[in-house]
C-alpha positions in Angstrom: -21.4 6.5 -1.3 -18.4 4.3 -1.7 -18.1 2.4 -5.0 -16.7 -1.2 -5.0 -14.2 -1.5 -7.8 -11.6 -4.2 -8.7 -9.2 -2.1 -10.7 -7.6 1.3 -10.1 -9.6 4.0 -11.9 -8.1 5.3 -15.1 -7.9 8.9 -13.8 -6.1 7.8 -10.6 -3.6 5.4 -12.1 -1.1 8.0 -13.2 -1.0 9.5 -9.7 0.0 6.1 -8.2 3.5 5.9 -9.7 6.1 6.7 -7.0 3.6 8.3 -4.7 5.4 9.7 -1.7 2.8 9.2 1.1 0.0 6.9 1.9 -1.7 5.5 5.0 -1.5 1.7 5.7 -4.3 0.5 7.9 -3.7 -2.9 9.5 -4.3 -4.9 12.6 -1.7 -5.0 15.4 -0.4 -8.5 16.1 -0.4 -8.1 19.9 -3.6 -6.1 20.6 -5.6 -7.0 17.4 -6.6 -3.3 17.4 -6.6 -1.4 14.1 -3.5 0.8 13.6 -2.4 3.3 11.0 1.1 3.6 9.6 2.4 6.2 7.2 4.3 4.7 4.4 6.6 6.7 2.1 6.4 4.8 -1.2 3.7 3.3 -3.3 3.6 2.3 -6.9 0.9 1.0 -9.2 2.5 -1.9 -11.1 -0.6 -2.2 -13.2 -4.3 -1.3 -12.8 -4.9 -4.3 -10.5 -1.6 -4.3 -8.4 -0.4 -1.8 -5.9 3.1 -2.2 -4.4 4.3 -0.5 -1.2 7.7 -0.7 0.5 8.2 -1.6 4.2 11.5 -2.0 6.0 12.0 -5.7 6.8 12.7 -4.7 10.5 9.4 -2.9 10.8 6.6 -4.2 13.0 4.3 -3.9 10.0 5.9 -7.0 8.6 4.9 -9.2 11.6 1.4 -7.6 11.7 0.9 -8.4 8.0 2.0 -12.0 8.4 -0.5 -12.6 11.2 -3.3 -10.4 9.8 -3.0 -9.8 6.0 -6.1 -7.6 5.8 -5.0 -4.2 4.6 -6.7 -0.9 3.8 -4.4 1.5 1.9 -5.5 5.1 1.8 -4.2 7.6 -0.8 -5.1 11.1 -1.8 -5.5 11.8 -5.5 -7.8 13.3 -8.1 -9.4 15.6 -5.4 -10.5 12.7 -3.2 -9.4 10.1 -0.7 -9.3 6.6 -2.1 -9.2 3.4 0.0 -8.0 0.1 -1.4 -9.0 -3.0 0.6 -7.4 -6.4 0.3 -6.5 -9.6 2.1 -4.1 -10.6 -0.7 -0.8 -9.2 0.6 2.3 -10.8 -0.8 5.8 -10.1 0.5 9.1 -10.1 -1.3 12.3 -10.5 0.8 14.2 -8.2 -1.5 13.2 -5.4 -3.8 13.8 -5.9 -7.5 16.0 -3.4 -9.3 13.1 -1.5 -10.8 11.4 -0.9 -7.5 14.6 0.1 -5.8 15.5 2.6 -8.5 12.0 4.1 -8.4 12.2 4.5 -4.6 15.5 6.3 -4.9 13.8 8.8 -7.3 10.8 9.4 -5.0 
């Protein structure tokens, strides 16, 4: 059974630094149907904050502006974990730390 938690589990936290693949589940702005996108970079800023990168030209950006509900699925510690939120915040530019981490991934 799924467990509702508000922070990233301790055993999963190390796996969420510069992860190379996750699934971003969002609603499409035109059809309002659920859609799944593969994203190539995720990072746990801390145990309560996950960051992921999306190209500013991506349709994902307009989808998130209209429907900020997100499910982010990752594989780690022998299981699939889903993180749910409606608190998506966008940054127009990546800070140097994020950009450097993406280049290493």
